[in-house]
N, C-alpha and C positions, 0 to 999 in steps of 0.2 A: 603726574605718577598714579596709574593705578595701581591697585595691589597688586592683579596679575600681572603686572613687568616687574616689579620689585626682583622678586625673585632671577628671573633671567638677566638683570642687570649686575646682582650678586653674581650670579654664573662667568659671566662673560669677568665682568674684572677679577673673579678670582681665577681665572685661565695663565692668563699672561703673567700674575704673581706667582702662579706654582711650577709655567715652565723658568722663570725670572732665580727661581730658590734651585732649581733643577740642574741649570747651568751653573749657578754656580757654585751647588756643590760639586758638580762634575770637574768645572775647572781647579774647586781646592786639590778633588784627588787627583789631579795630573799635575799638580804642584806642587804636589809631594812625593809622586813619586819623580819628579824631575830631579827632585831634592835626593833622593833618598839612589838613585843614578848619578846622581855628581859626588859621591861619599863612598862611592863605592868606584866608579873614576877615581877616586881622591885616592880610594886605600889602595887600590891597585900602584898608582902614582908612585905611588909613597915606598912602597915594596922595592919596584923598582929601582928609584935611585936610592933610597936610603937602607935598601938590604930591610934582613931582618933582626929586630932584638929581642936575640934568643933570649938575655939573660930574663928578661919583662914572658915571653912567651913562655919560658917554662914556668915563673913561677903562676903566670895564664892555667894553664896544664894543669899543674897540681890542681887548682880550684875549680877547674871549669871539671876538667874529664875524671881525674884521681877521685875527688869527693864527689863525684855522681854516680858512681860503683855500685854503692850497694842499693839505693833507688831502682838501679837497671837488674842488677841482680834480683829481685824481689821478684818486679813487673815480670821477668821475662821464665824466672822459674817457674811460676805461680801463673802464666799467660799456658807454659808450654803443657804443664798438669792439667787445665780445665779444657786445652785444648782436645788434648791424648781421650779424654773422659766422654768426651762429648763425639767426639768422632766413634771412638770403640762403641758406645751405645748406637750410635747410629745406625755405625756397619756389621753391627751383630744382626740388624735384622736382615743384614742381606746373607748373611755367614761369611762374614770378609772382617769379621773383626782381628784377626792375625796381622791384619795389611794396615793397621793403623801409622808406623811408621812410617809409612808413604806418606802417607800426608799431611802428619803432622810437620814430618821433616820438612817435605814444598813452601807447605804455609810459616813456615817459624823461617826458611833459608831465605824465601824471595820478597815472604810482608811484614810478618808480625814483631822477627824480632828488630830489622833493623828501622820500620817505623814505632815502634814502641819505643823505643831507646831513643829516636829523636822528637816523640810527644816528652817524654818522660826530661829529659834532657835541656830540652826547649822550654820545663815549666819552671826547673828549677835555674835552670844558670840565664834563661834569658830577663825570666826576675832579677834574676840578680845585678846582671850587665847593666840593665837597664835602669834601677832602683841606685846603681853605683855613681854610673855616670850622670843619672838626670840630678842629684846630689849636689855632684859636681860644679853640674850648669845655672843649679841654683843661687847655690852659695856664689858663684861668679871664679870659681875651682879653674874652669878650663879656659878662661878669660884671662887669668894669673900667669898663667902654660902657655900659653901666647900670645902675652906681652912681654915674657922673659925667650919670649926665642925662638923658644919649640913650634915644631906643629902638634898639636893635639889629636889628630888621624892618629901619627908615626906612633904618638909615646900611650894612646887610649884605647883608639881603635885595632888599629895592626894588631897589636898581641893578643888579645881580644879575638880575631874571627881568623887568624891562623891554629890558636889553640882549640880553637873548638873544631876547626876544619881538619886536623887532624887528632883533635881527642876521639870523635862521634865515630870513624868510623873503628876504629879499636873496643869501643861501651859496642859499637855492635857486634863486632864479630862474639866478645863473651857475651853479650844476650844471645845471639844464638846457641851457643855449646850450652848454656844454660836455659836455655827453652825445649828443645831436647833430654837436655836430661830432664827436665820435667815430665816429661812424656813416659819416656824409660821407665820411668818412676814409679804412675800413676801405668801403666801396661801393666808393669810386671807385677807389683803388690795390688789391684784392682781383678786385674783381668788374667792374670797369671800367665803372662805374652813375656819367654825368653828375652833375658836383653842381649842375649846372641842376636837372635831371628831380629830382634826390633833391631839392632843397629844395620842388620843385614839389608833389609830391609827400604835402610835410611840413604846406606853408598849408594844402592843398587840404583836408588829411584834418585835422590838429589844428586846432580853432576857439578863439576865445576865451576862452568856457565852458572848455575843456578843462584851457587856461591857470591863467584861473581859481580852478577846483576846486582844482588841486595845489599853487597857493603860497596857499592861504588857508587851508588846512591844517597850515601851517608856523608858523603865527601860535601856535596849540594844542597842536605840537609842542613849539616852544620854551618856552612857560608851563609844558608840560610837567617838560621837561627845567631848566630853573631851580628850580622846588618842586622838586626830587624832589632836586635835590643843594644846595641849601641844607637845608629840612627834615631829608635823614640827617646833615650835616655838622651841625644843631644840637643834634642829636641822640647825638654820638656819644660815645664816654667809654671809661675802661679805656684811657686813655697810648695810644702809638704803633701799638699790633696795635690796639685799637681802631678809631682814623681807619683803617688800611688794611682793617679787615672792609668799616667802616661807606664808605672810598670804591666797596668792592665791588657792594657789596648795592646802592649809586646808581646805580650804570652797569647793569646785569643790569635791577633794576626800572627803570628810563627806560628802556632799548629797551624792555621790555617792555608798556612801557605805552604807548610809539610808536607797537610795532604793531599794538595790542589799537582803540588807539581811532582808526588807522587805518581797521580795518573798518569802524567805524562814523560816521566823516565821512566816509566817501567812499558809505556804505549811504543819509546825510543829502543828500548832495550830490547825489545819483542821479533823486533824491526832487525836488527846486531845479532849477524855471530856472532854471540858473546867465547863460542872455544875460541874464533878464528882470532879474534881481538885479543883474547888472553896468550891465547900463541906465538902471536907477532910483539906483544910487549916483552913476553920471555923471553924470545929471542932476540928481541933489542938489548931487555938487562945483560943479559949471559953475553 
C-alpha cells in the first residue's frame, strides 16, 4: 500500500468508529432519560398509593427551604440593587430615570426573582440531596431499606420532592419582595427617587398576572431540582470519588434544566391569559 493510500484508509476506518461511539453515547443518554422517567413515575405512584409522609416532609422542608433563606435573600437583594443601578444609569440618557421601578419590578417579578432563587436552591439543595443519597447508596443503606421491606422512593425521594416543590415558590415570593426592596433602596439613596413614586410605578406596571406567571414556574423548577438530585444520588457509585462526581453533575444538570425549562414555560405562559386562569382558580377555591 502506498503512502498516499494510508491516510485514506485511516479516515475510512475512523468514520465508522466515530459513528459507533456517537450512537453508544446517544443510547446511553436515552437509557438515563428512561431511568429518570421511571423514577418520576415511581414517585408519583408512591404518592398516590401511600400518601404524603408529612413528618419527613416537614424535616426536609426545614433543611431545604428554611435553611436556603439567607442565600436567596442576599442574592435577591443585591440583584435588585444592581438592576436598579444599571437601569437608572441607562434610562438617564433618555430622561426616563424616574421610571426605573417599572423595569425593575417586571424583571424581578417575571424572571430574575424566580430563576435566581431556583439557581441558588439548585446549587445548595441539589448538591446536598445528591451527596446525602449518594453516600447512602455507596454504603448500601438504600439496599438495607429495601431489604427491610420499605420503599426507598417513598422514604427518601418523595419527601424531598414535595418539600422542594412547595418550598421554592415560597422562597421565590420572598426573593421578589427583596429584589424590589433592593431596587427601591438604590433608587432612593443613589438617584433621589421617592419611594412612594418608585412603588407607584411598580404597582401600576406589574400586574397580578405577572406575579402569577413568575411564581407558577417555580413549582416546576422545584420538582426538577429535587428529582435531578435524587436521581443522580441514587445512581452514584465508585465510593467517595463517585459521590463527588455525582454531586457536580447534579448541580450542572439541574441548573441547565432550570434555564431550559424557563424558556419554554415563559413562552407557554405568554400564550395563556394568566389573569383569566387566575380568576378561574380563585373562583374554584371560593
